[in-house]
Structures are given as structure tokens and as C-alpha cells.
PDB file as gemmi writes it, atoms N, CA and C in Angstrom:
CRYST1    1.000    1.000    1.000  90.00  90.00  90.00 P 1                      
ATOM      1  N   UNK A   1       3.350  11.549 -60.186  1.00  0.00           N  
ATOM      2  CA  UNK A   1       4.672  11.664 -59.607  1.00  0.00           C  
ATOM      3  C   UNK A   1       4.669  12.818 -58.606  1.00  0.00           C  
ATOM      4  N   UNK A   2       5.347  12.629 -57.501  1.00  0.00           N  
ATOM      5  CA  UNK A   2       5.461  13.669 -56.480  1.00  0.00           C  
ATOM      6  C   UNK A   2       6.178  14.908 -57.057  1.00  0.00           C  
ATOM      7  N   UNK A   3       5.784  16.047 -56.554  1.00  0.00           N  
ATOM      8  CA  UNK A   3       6.374  17.303 -57.021  1.00  0.00           C  
ATOM      9  C   UNK A   3       7.871  17.378 -56.783  1.00  0.00           C  
ATOM     10  N   UNK A   4       8.332  16.974 -55.591  1.00  0.00           N  
ATOM     11  CA  UNK A   4       9.768  17.070 -55.328  1.00  0.00           C  
ATOM     12  C   UNK A   4      10.560  16.147 -56.254  1.00  0.00           C  
ATOM     13  N   UNK A   5      10.013  14.979 -56.563  1.00  0.00           N  
ATOM     14  CA  UNK A   5      10.696  14.062 -57.494  1.00  0.00           C  
ATOM     15  C   UNK A   5      10.685  14.605 -58.908  1.00  0.00           C  
ATOM     16  N   UNK A   6       9.587  15.217 -59.341  1.00  0.00           N  
ATOM     17  CA  UNK A   6       9.529  15.805 -60.684  1.00  0.00           C  
ATOM     18  C   UNK A   6      10.566  16.904 -60.842  1.00  0.00           C  
ATOM     19  N   UNK A   7      10.702  17.755 -59.829  1.00  0.00           N  
ATOM     20  CA  UNK A   7      11.677  18.852 -59.898  1.00  0.00           C  
ATOM     21  C   UNK A   7      13.082  18.317 -60.027  1.00  0.00           C  
ATOM     22  N   UNK A   8      13.365  17.181 -59.369  1.00  0.00           N  
ATOM     23  CA  UNK A   8      14.688  16.566 -59.436  1.00  0.00           C  
ATOM     24  C   UNK A   8      14.901  15.862 -60.781  1.00  0.00           C  
ATOM     25  N   UNK A   9      13.932  15.060 -61.218  1.00  0.00           N  
ATOM     26  CA  UNK A   9      14.056  14.306 -62.484  1.00  0.00           C  
ATOM     27  C   UNK A   9      14.185  15.267 -63.673  1.00  0.00           C  
ATOM     28  N   UNK A  10      13.445  16.365 -63.649  1.00  0.00           N  
ATOM     29  CA  UNK A  10      13.484  17.331 -64.738  1.00  0.00           C  
ATOM     30  C   UNK A  10      14.705  18.252 -64.654  1.00  0.00           C  
ATOM     31  N   UNK A  11      15.441  18.115 -63.569  1.00  0.00           N  
ATOM     32  CA  UNK A  11      16.668  18.896 -63.307  1.00  0.00           C  
ATOM     33  C   UNK A  11      16.409  20.390 -63.189  1.00  0.00           C  
ATOM     34  N   UNK A  12      15.187  20.755 -62.775  1.00  0.00           N  
ATOM     35  CA  UNK A  12      14.906  22.159 -62.449  1.00  0.00           C  
ATOM     36  C   UNK A  12      15.619  22.479 -61.143  1.00  0.00           C  
ATOM     37  N   UNK A  13      15.574  21.528 -60.192  1.00  0.00           N  
ATOM     38  CA  UNK A  13      16.329  21.641 -58.939  1.00  0.00           C  
ATOM     39  C   UNK A  13      17.243  20.425 -58.866  1.00  0.00           C  
ATOM     40  N   UNK A  14      18.470  20.654 -58.452  1.00  0.00           N  
ATOM     41  CA  UNK A  14      19.489  19.604 -58.551  1.00  0.00           C  
ATOM     42  C   UNK A  14      19.270  18.400 -57.627  1.00  0.00           C  
ATOM     43  N   UNK A  15      18.815  18.625 -56.410  1.00  0.00           N  
ATOM     44  CA  UNK A  15      18.647  17.524 -55.457  1.00  0.00           C  
ATOM     45  C   UNK A  15      17.225  17.468 -54.935  1.00  0.00           C  
ATOM     46  N   UNK A  16      16.751  16.248 -54.657  1.00  0.00           N  
ATOM     47  CA  UNK A  16      15.372  16.078 -54.185  1.00  0.00           C  
ATOM     48  C   UNK A  16      15.176  16.691 -52.806  1.00  0.00           C  
ATOM     49  N   UNK A  17      16.187  16.635 -51.954  1.00  0.00           N  
ATOM     50  CA  UNK A  17      16.033  17.206 -50.615  1.00  0.00           C  
ATOM     51  C   UNK A  17      15.884  18.728 -50.699  1.00  0.00           C  
ATOM     52  N   UNK A  18      16.584  19.347 -51.627  1.00  0.00           N  
ATOM     53  CA  UNK A  18      16.470  20.794 -51.819  1.00  0.00           C  
ATOM     54  C   UNK A  18      15.081  21.132 -52.386  1.00  0.00           C  
ATOM     55  N   UNK A  19      14.575  20.311 -53.282  1.00  0.00           N  
ATOM     56  CA  UNK A  19      13.244  20.495 -53.844  1.00  0.00           C  
ATOM     57  C   UNK A  19      12.200  20.361 -52.730  1.00  0.00           C  
ATOM     58  N   UNK A  20      12.393  19.401 -51.842  1.00  0.00           N  
ATOM     59  CA  UNK A  20      11.496  19.178 -50.711  1.00  0.00           C  
ATOM     60  C   UNK A  20      11.477  20.403 -49.790  1.00  0.00           C  
ATOM     61  N   UNK A  21      12.671  20.938 -49.499  1.00  0.00           N  
ATOM     62  CA  UNK A  21      12.770  22.109 -48.635  1.00  0.00           C  
ATOM     63  C   UNK A  21      12.087  23.341 -49.275  1.00  0.00           C  
ATOM     64  N   UNK A  22      12.263  23.491 -50.593  1.00  0.00           N  
ATOM     65  CA  UNK A  22      11.632  24.627 -51.300  1.00  0.00           C  
ATOM     66  C   UNK A  22      10.106  24.536 -51.194  1.00  0.00           C  
ATOM     67  N   UNK A  23       9.581  23.309 -51.294  1.00  0.00           N  
ATOM     68  CA  UNK A  23       8.121  23.122 -51.155  1.00  0.00           C  
ATOM     69  C   UNK A  23       7.680  23.426 -49.734  1.00  0.00           C  
ATOM     70  N   UNK A  24       8.433  22.965 -48.745  1.00  0.00           N  
ATOM     71  CA  UNK A  24       8.088  23.176 -47.343  1.00  0.00           C  
ATOM     72  C   UNK A  24       8.106  24.664 -46.991  1.00  0.00           C  
ATOM     73  N   UNK A  25       8.966  25.440 -47.637  1.00  0.00           N  
ATOM     74  CA  UNK A  25       9.077  26.870 -47.369  1.00  0.00           C  
ATOM     75  C   UNK A  25       8.062  27.693 -48.161  1.00  0.00           C  
ATOM     76  N   UNK A  26       7.234  27.038 -48.974  1.00  0.00           N  
ATOM     77  CA  UNK A  26       6.204  27.730 -49.723  1.00  0.00           C  
ATOM     78  C   UNK A  26       6.703  28.475 -50.937  1.00  0.00           C  
ATOM     79  N   UNK A  27       7.859  28.066 -51.462  1.00  0.00           N  
ATOM     80  CA  UNK A  27       8.427  28.741 -52.625  1.00  0.00           C  
ATOM     81  C   UNK A  27       7.995  28.126 -53.952  1.00  0.00           C  
ATOM     82  N   UNK A  28       7.145  27.093 -53.897  1.00  0.00           N  
ATOM     83  CA  UNK A  28       6.692  26.424 -55.129  1.00  0.00           C  
ATOM     84  C   UNK A  28       5.165  26.438 -55.145  1.00  0.00           C  
ATOM     85  N   UNK A  29       4.593  26.893 -56.272  1.00  0.00           N  
ATOM     86  CA  UNK A  29       3.146  26.835 -56.428  1.00  0.00           C  
ATOM     87  C   UNK A  29       2.796  25.995 -57.646  1.00  0.00           C  
ATOM     88  N   UNK A  30       1.635  25.356 -57.573  1.00  0.00           N  
ATOM     89  CA  UNK A  30       1.116  24.565 -58.694  1.00  0.00           C  
ATOM     90  C   UNK A  30      -0.251  25.111 -59.034  1.00  0.00           C  
ATOM     91  N   UNK A  31      -0.421  25.612 -60.250  1.00  0.00           N  
ATOM     92  CA  UNK A  31      -1.679  26.201 -60.711  1.00  0.00           C  
ATOM     93  C   UNK A  31      -2.182  27.292 -59.775  1.00  0.00           C  
ATOM     94  N   UNK A  32      -1.248  28.099 -59.250  1.00  0.00           N  
ATOM     95  CA  UNK A  32      -1.633  29.233 -58.412  1.00  0.00           C  
ATOM     96  C   UNK A  32      -1.776  28.949 -56.933  1.00  0.00           C  
ATOM     97  N   UNK A  33      -1.673  27.682 -56.526  1.00  0.00           N  
ATOM     98  CA  UNK A  33      -1.789  27.316 -55.104  1.00  0.00           C  
ATOM     99  C   UNK A  33      -0.470  26.821 -54.563  1.00  0.00           C  
ATOM    100  N   UNK A  34      -0.154  27.196 -53.333  1.00  0.00           N  
ATOM    101  CA  UNK A  34       1.086  26.708 -52.710  1.00  0.00           C  
ATOM    102  C   UNK A  34       1.021  25.189 -52.675  1.00  0.00           C  
ATOM    103  N   UNK A  35       2.099  24.538 -53.148  1.00  0.00           N  
ATOM    104  CA  UNK A  35       2.094  23.080 -53.273  1.00  0.00           C  
ATOM    105  C   UNK A  35       3.051  22.436 -52.293  1.00  0.00           C  
ATOM    106  N   UNK A  36       2.623  21.325 -51.729  1.00  0.00           N  
ATOM    107  CA  UNK A  36       3.494  20.526 -50.861  1.00  0.00           C  
ATOM    108  C   UNK A  36       4.319  19.589 -51.742  1.00  0.00           C  
ATOM    109  N   UNK A  37       5.378  19.033 -51.147  1.00  0.00           N  
ATOM    110  CA  UNK A  37       6.261  18.133 -51.888  1.00  0.00           C  
ATOM    111  C   UNK A  37       5.505  16.885 -52.379  1.00  0.00           C  
ATOM    112  N   UNK A  38       4.425  16.525 -51.701  1.00  0.00           N  
ATOM    113  CA  UNK A  38       3.672  15.323 -52.062  1.00  0.00           C  
ATOM    114  C   UNK A  38       2.618  15.574 -53.156  1.00  0.00           C  
ATOM    115  N   UNK A  39       2.516  16.819 -53.645  1.00  0.00           N  
ATOM    116  CA  UNK A  39       1.563  17.147 -54.700  1.00  0.00           C  
ATOM    117  C   UNK A  39       1.792  16.248 -55.907  1.00  0.00           C  
ATOM    118  N   UNK A  40       0.708  15.720 -56.486  1.00  0.00           N  
ATOM    119  CA  UNK A  40       0.790  14.810 -57.638  1.00  0.00           C  
ATOM    120  C   UNK A  40       0.820  15.646 -58.928  1.00  0.00           C  
ATOM    121  N   UNK A  41       1.988  15.691 -59.567  1.00  0.00           N  
ATOM    122  CA  UNK A  41       2.181  16.477 -60.795  1.00  0.00           C  
ATOM    123  C   UNK A  41       1.500  15.797 -61.959  1.00  0.00           C  
ATOM    124  N   UNK A  42       0.755  16.590 -62.759  1.00  0.00           N  
ATOM    125  CA  UNK A  42       0.064  16.072 -63.936  1.00  0.00           C  
ATOM    126  C   UNK A  42       0.457  16.896 -65.145  1.00  0.00           C  
ATOM    127  N   UNK A  43       0.305  16.320 -66.333  1.00  0.00           N  
ATOM    128  CA  UNK A  43       0.588  17.042 -67.584  1.00  0.00           C  
ATOM    129  C   UNK A  43      -0.355  18.243 -67.649  1.00  0.00           C  
ATOM    130  N   UNK A  44       0.203  19.398 -68.015  1.00  0.00           N  
ATOM    131  CA  UNK A  44      -0.582  20.632 -68.117  1.00  0.00           C  
ATOM    132  C   UNK A  44      -0.497  21.526 -66.892  1.00  0.00           C  
ATOM    133  N   UNK A  45       0.042  21.019 -65.782  1.00  0.00           N  
ATOM    134  CA  UNK A  45       0.209  21.829 -64.583  1.00  0.00           C  
ATOM    135  C   UNK A  45       1.173  22.983 -64.849  1.00  0.00           C  
ATOM    136  N   UNK A  46       0.897  24.124 -64.249  1.00  0.00           N  
ATOM    137  CA  UNK A  46       1.809  25.267 -64.333  1.00  0.00           C  
ATOM    138  C   UNK A  46       2.445  25.417 -62.954  1.00  0.00           C  
ATOM    139  N   UNK A  47       3.754  25.248 -62.918  1.00  0.00           N  
ATOM    140  CA  UNK A  47       4.517  25.353 -61.670  1.00  0.00           C  
ATOM    141  C   UNK A  47       5.248  26.686 -61.643  1.00  0.00           C  
ATOM    142  N   UNK A  48       5.276  27.311 -60.484  1.00  0.00           N  
ATOM    143  CA  UNK A  48       5.994  28.579 -60.318  1.00  0.00           C  
ATOM    144  C   UNK A  48       6.944  28.421 -59.158  1.00  0.00           C  
ATOM    145  N   UNK A  49       8.221  28.653 -59.409  1.00  0.00           N  
ATOM    146  CA  UNK A  49       9.262  28.515 -58.389  1.00  0.00           C  
ATOM    147  C   UNK A  49       9.909  29.842 -58.145  1.00  0.00           C  
ATOM    148  N   UNK A  50      10.119  30.181 -56.863  1.00  0.00           N  
ATOM    149  CA  UNK A  50      10.759  31.425 -56.487  1.00  0.00           C  
ATOM    150  C   UNK A  50      12.144  31.139 -55.919  1.00  0.00           C  
ATOM    151  N   UNK A  51      13.158  31.682 -56.586  1.00  0.00           N  
ATOM    152  CA  UNK A  51      14.544  31.586 -56.109  1.00  0.00           C  
ATOM    153  C   UNK A  51      14.998  32.991 -55.801  1.00  0.00           C  
ATOM    154  N   UNK A  52      14.804  33.440 -54.579  1.00  0.00           N  
ATOM    155  CA  UNK A  52      15.140  34.822 -54.215  1.00  0.00           C  
ATOM    156  C   UNK A  52      14.296  35.790 -55.007  1.00  0.00           C  
ATOM    157  N   UNK A  53      14.930  36.640 -55.816  1.00  0.00           N  
ATOM    158  CA  UNK A  53      14.216  37.640 -56.627  1.00  0.00           C  
ATOM    159  C   UNK A  53      13.702  37.022 -57.924  1.00  0.00           C  
ATOM    160  N   UNK A  54      14.269  35.903 -58.356  1.00  0.00           N  
ATOM    161  CA  UNK A  54      13.924  35.288 -59.632  1.00  0.00           C  
ATOM    162  C   UNK A  54      12.707  34.380 -59.495  1.00  0.00           C  
ATOM    163  N   UNK A  55      11.784  34.503 -60.454  1.00  0.00           N  
ATOM    164  CA  UNK A  55      10.629  33.634 -60.498  1.00  0.00           C  
ATOM    165  C   UNK A  55      10.667  32.863 -61.808  1.00  0.00           C  
ATOM    166  N   UNK A  56      10.498  31.536 -61.717  1.00  0.00           N  
ATOM    167  CA  UNK A  56      10.530  30.680 -62.896  1.00  0.00           C  
ATOM    168  C   UNK A  56       9.173  30.001 -63.021  1.00  0.00           C  
ATOM    169  N   UNK A  57       8.527  30.171 -64.181  1.00  0.00           N  
ATOM    170  CA  UNK A  57       7.220  29.516 -64.433  1.00  0.00           C  
ATOM    171  C   UNK A  57       7.427  28.492 -65.520  1.00  0.00           C  
ATOM    172  N   UNK A  58       6.962  27.266 -65.273  1.00  0.00           N  
ATOM    173  CA  UNK A  58       7.078  26.197 -66.270  1.00  0.00           C  
ATOM    174  C   UNK A  58       5.751  25.463 -66.393  1.00  0.00           C  
ATOM    175  N   UNK A  59       5.501  24.927 -67.582  1.00  0.00           N  
ATOM    176  CA  UNK A  59       4.342  24.084 -67.829  1.00  0.00           C  
ATOM    177  C   UNK A  59       4.839  22.655 -68.010  1.00  0.00           C  
ATOM    178  N   UNK A  60       4.209  21.723 -67.325  1.00  0.00           N  
ATOM    179  CA  UNK A  60       4.595  20.303 -67.392  1.00  0.00           C  
ATOM    180  C   UNK A  60       4.106  19.716 -68.690  1.00  0.00           C  
ATOM    181  N   UNK A  61       5.025  19.160 -69.493  1.00  0.00           N  
ATOM    182  CA  UNK A  61       4.695  18.539 -70.774  1.00  0.00           C  
ATOM    183  C   UNK A  61       4.642  17.023 -70.686  1.00  0.00           C  
ATOM    184  N   UNK A  62       5.540  16.427 -69.887  1.00  0.00           N  
ATOM    185  CA  UNK A  62       5.605  14.984 -69.725  1.00  0.00           C  
ATOM    186  C   UNK A  62       5.912  14.646 -68.289  1.00  0.00           C  
ATOM    187  N   UNK A  63       5.463  13.479 -67.838  1.00  0.00           N  
ATOM    188  CA  UNK A  63       5.784  12.984 -66.505  1.00  0.00           C  
ATOM    189  C   UNK A  63       6.321  11.580 -66.681  1.00  0.00           C  
ATOM    190  N   UNK A  64       7.631  11.403 -66.486  1.00  0.00           N  
ATOM    191  CA  UNK A  64       8.268  10.085 -66.602  1.00  0.00           C  
ATOM    192  C   UNK A  64       9.176   9.848 -65.388  1.00  0.00           C  
ATOM    193  N   UNK A  65       9.339   8.590 -65.013  1.00  0.00           N  
ATOM    194  CA  UNK A  65      10.141   8.249 -63.842  1.00  0.00           C  
ATOM    195  C   UNK A  65      11.629   8.452 -64.053  1.00  0.00           C  
ATOM    196  N   UNK A  66      12.149   8.085 -65.229  1.00  0.00           N  
ATOM    197  CA  UNK A  66      13.579   8.203 -65.506  1.00  0.00           C  
ATOM    198  C   UNK A  66      13.769   8.890 -66.853  1.00  0.00           C  
ATOM    199  N   UNK A  67      14.742   9.777 -66.904  1.00  0.00           N  
ATOM    200  CA  UNK A  67      15.032  10.506 -68.144  1.00  0.00           C  
ATOM    201  C   UNK A  67      16.526  10.825 -68.158  1.00  0.00           C  
ATOM    202  N   UNK A  68      17.103  10.797 -69.352  1.00  0.00           N  
ATOM    203  CA  UNK A  68      18.510  11.115 -69.494  1.00  0.00           C  
ATOM    204  C   UNK A  68      18.765  12.602 -69.345  1.00  0.00           C  
ATOM    205  N   UNK A  69      20.018  12.934 -69.078  1.00  0.00           N  
ATOM    206  CA  UNK A  69      20.386  14.332 -68.825  1.00  0.00           C  
ATOM    207  C   UNK A  69      19.998  15.235 -70.016  1.00  0.00           C  
ATOM    208  N   UNK A  70      20.218  14.766 -71.209  1.00  0.00           N  
ATOM    209  CA  UNK A  70      19.922  15.572 -72.400  1.00  0.00           C  
ATOM    210  C   UNK A  70      18.456  15.745 -72.678  1.00  0.00           C  
ATOM    211  N   UNK A  71      17.631  14.807 -72.204  1.00  0.00           N  
ATOM    212  CA  UNK A  71      16.191  14.865 -72.471  1.00  0.00           C  
ATOM    213  C   UNK A  71      15.385  15.506 -71.357  1.00  0.00           C  
ATOM    214  N   UNK A  72      16.021  15.919 -70.277  1.00  0.00           N  
ATOM    215  CA  UNK A  72      15.302  16.458 -69.121  1.00  0.00           C  
ATOM    216  C   UNK A  72      14.527  17.724 -69.470  1.00  0.00           C  
ATOM    217  N   UNK A  73      15.025  18.544 -70.351  1.00  0.00           N  
ATOM    218  CA  UNK A  73      14.365  19.802 -70.701  1.00  0.00           C  
ATOM    219  C   UNK A  73      13.083  19.560 -71.480  1.00  0.00           C  
ATOM    220  N   UNK A  74      12.875  18.353 -72.017  1.00  0.00           N  
ATOM    221  CA  UNK A  74      11.662  18.040 -72.782  1.00  0.00           C  
ATOM    222  C   UNK A  74      10.463  17.795 -71.851  1.00  0.00           C  
ATOM    223  N   UNK A  75      10.694  17.710 -70.533  1.00  0.00           N  
ATOM    224  CA  UNK A  75       9.615  17.429 -69.598  1.00  0.00           C  
ATOM    225  C   UNK A  75       8.799  18.681 -69.292  1.00  0.00           C  
ATOM    226  N   UNK A  76       9.344  19.869 -69.604  1.00  0.00           N  
ATOM    227  CA  UNK A  76       8.649  21.107 -69.263  1.00  0.00           C  
ATOM    228  C   UNK A  76       8.934  22.179 -70.291  1.00  0.00           C  
ATOM    229  N   UNK A  77       8.096  23.225 -70.277  1.00  0.00           N  
ATOM    230  CA  UNK A  77       8.292  24.380 -71.155  1.00  0.00           C  
ATOM    231  C   UNK A  77       8.321  25.599 -70.252  1.00  0.00           C  
ATOM    232  N   UNK A  78       9.348  26.421 -70.393  1.00  0.00           N  
ATOM    233  CA  UNK A  78       9.459  27.657 -69.593  1.00  0.00           C  
ATOM    234  C   UNK A  78       8.481  28.679 -70.136  1.00  0.00           C  
ATOM    235  N   UNK A  79       7.689  29.264 -69.247  1.00  0.00           N  
ATOM    236  CA  UNK A  79       6.695  30.280 -69.620  1.00  0.00           C  
ATOM    237  C   UNK A  79       7.229  31.667 -69.281  1.00  0.00           C  
ATOM    238  N   UNK A  80       6.814  32.680 -70.062  1.00  0.00           N  
ATOM    239  CA  UNK A  80       7.278  34.052 -69.770  1.00  0.00           C  
ATOM    240  C   UNK A  80       6.661  34.619 -68.516  1.00  0.00           C  
TER     241      UNK A  80                                                      
END                                                                             
């Protein structure tokens, strides 16, 4: 699954266009490397997102096309 779509489906970022822009601006890394929106997300990947001063690190646990609002948090684990 594309990185921008994963960020939207998992509800880490609300809209896919915003996720795409964050990737284009270099604010998203996958396993320590700057990732493009077309990056293929796999189970076990560590994603790091920068929102201004805040940095969010997550590990991908599942990759699914559709998920309900309540189950979105099961797709990833927030890392310290």
C-alpha cells in the first residue's frame, strides 16, 4: 500500500492530499530514509512524522485497504 494511503487509512493524517504534501516536503521517513508518497508500506516498517516541533514514531502492524474508524489504531503502534 502507498504511504500516503496508509497514513489516511490509519487516520494518522486526516486527508490523503495532506499526507501526500507531508511526504513531498520531506516530513515523513520510513526506516530512517526520507520517503515519497509512493513508498510501499510493509509490516514492521518504522515511520517517523514531523509536525512542527512534534515528532511521531510508529511501527506498522497491519496493512489493510479498508478499516473502520474504531479499528484504525490497530494498524500501528506508537513508539517512544
